[in-house]
C-alpha positions in Angstrom: 103.4 125.2 117.3 105.9 124.6 114.5 103.9 122.1 112.4 100.9 121.7 110.3 97.9 119.8 111.7 97.7 117.9 108.4 101.2 116.4 108.8 100.3 114.7 112.1 96.7 113.8 111.2 95.9 110.1 111.6 95.8 109.7 107.9 98.5 112.2 107.2 102.0 111.4 105.9 103.5 111.2 109.5 100.4 110.2 111.5 101.5 106.6 111.8 105.0 107.7 112.8 103.6 110.0 115.5 101.4 107.2 116.9 104.4 104.8 116.9 106.4 107.4 118.9 103.7 107.9 121.5 101.3 104.9 121.5 103.5 102.1 120.2 101.1 99.3 121.1 98.2 100.8 119.2 99.6 100.1 115.8 98.5 97.0 113.9 100.8 94.9 111.8 99.4 96.0 108.5 99.9 99.7 109.5 103.5 99.0 110.2 104.0 97.0 107.0 102.5 99.8 104.9 104.7 102.5 106.4 107.5 103.5 104.0 110.6 104.3 106.2 112.6 106.1 103.5 109.8 108.5 102.5 109.0 109.1 106.2 112.6 110.0 107.0 112.8 112.3 104.0 109.6 114.1 105.0 111.0 114.6 108.5 114.4 115.9 107.3 112.9 118.1 104.6 109.3 119.0 105.9 106.8 121.0 103.9 106.2 123.2 107.0 108.8 123.9 109.7 108.9 121.3 112.5 110.0 122.0 116.1 113.2 120.2 117.0 111.4 118.3 119.8 108.7 117.1 117.3 111.3 116.0 114.7 113.0 114.0 117.5 109.8 112.3 118.5 109.0 111.5 114.9 112.5 109.9 114.5 111.8 107.8 117.6 108.6 106.7 115.8 110.6 105.8 112.7 113.0 103.8 114.8 110.2 101.9 116.6 108.5 101.1 113.3 111.8 99.9 111.8 112.4 97.8 114.9 109.0 96.1 114.6 109.5 95.5 110.9 112.9 93.8 111.6 111.2 91.8 114.3 108.5 90.6 112.0 111.0 89.7 109.3 113.1 87.7 111.9 110.0 85.8 113.0 109.0 84.9 109.4 112.6 83.8 108.7 112.7 81.7 111.9 109.4 80.0 111.0 110.7 79.3 107.5 113.9 77.8 108.9 112.0 75.6 111.2 109.8 74.3 108.4 112.8 73.7 106.1 114.5 71.8 108.9 111.4 69.7 109.5 111.2 68.8 105.8 114.9 67.8 105.5 115.5 66.2 108.9 116.9 62.7 108.8 114.3 60.1 109.7 115.0 57.7 112.4 114.3 54.1 111.6 113.2 51.9 114.5 113.7 48.6 112.7 114.8 45.6 114.7 118.1 44.0 113.7 116.5 40.7 112.7 114.0 42.4 110.4 116.8 44.0 108.2 116.4 41.2 105.6 113.2 39.8 104.2 112.4 36.1 104.4 113.2 34.2 101.3 109.6 33.0 100.7 108.3 36.6 100.5 110.6 37.8 97.8 110.9 34.7 95.5 108.3 33.2 93.1 107.2 29.6 93.7 108.5 26.9 91.4 105.1 25.4 90.6 103.6 28.1 88.5 102.1 27.6 85.0 103.0 29.9 82.2 99.3 30.1 81.1 98.3 31.6 84.4 100.0 34.9 83.5 97.8 35.3 80.4 94.5 34.4 82.0 92.0 37.2 81.9 89.1 36.7 84.4 86.9 39.1 82.3 87.0 36.7 79.3 85.7 33.8 81.4 82.5 35.6 82.2 81.9 36.9 78.7 82.5 40.5 79.8 84.7 41.3 76.9 81.8 42.3 74.6 82.7 39.7 72.0 80.3 37.0 70.9 80.7 33.7 72.8 80.0 30.3 71.5 79.1 27.3 73.7 81.5 24.4 73.9 79.1 22.0 72.1 79.1 24.2 69.0 82.9 24.2 68.5 83.7 20.5 69.3 83.4 17.5 67.0 81.3 14.5 68.2 83.1 11.1 68.3 
């Protein structure tokens, strides 16, 4: 046995790599995301304790499987982002009938019989809701 038990422990530096090599489907997405490929490869190439050639090959297989799954997750995320971007910027189809392309004249022009004073009429003043003091009509008109 050319390896330390600590290296391949579940919580050890290469435990996740070993599980990926032998039990690929047992890994969760967060375990794969947390695995640092560069440091794992460095610890396989330059181990603290000597590793058997077969074990180092299996560990490299685990690194390749984790890298493959990381690339697959990135591809899926990019594909989802692309679909969402295309949905936002897609050209909208307009199902407008040909005769409805222009509005009728009566709906877009003002009538000729309007009074200029109607624009300045405030309905709140008629009810005395302005908060100002109101006087009755008899108090402000002169008698004949």
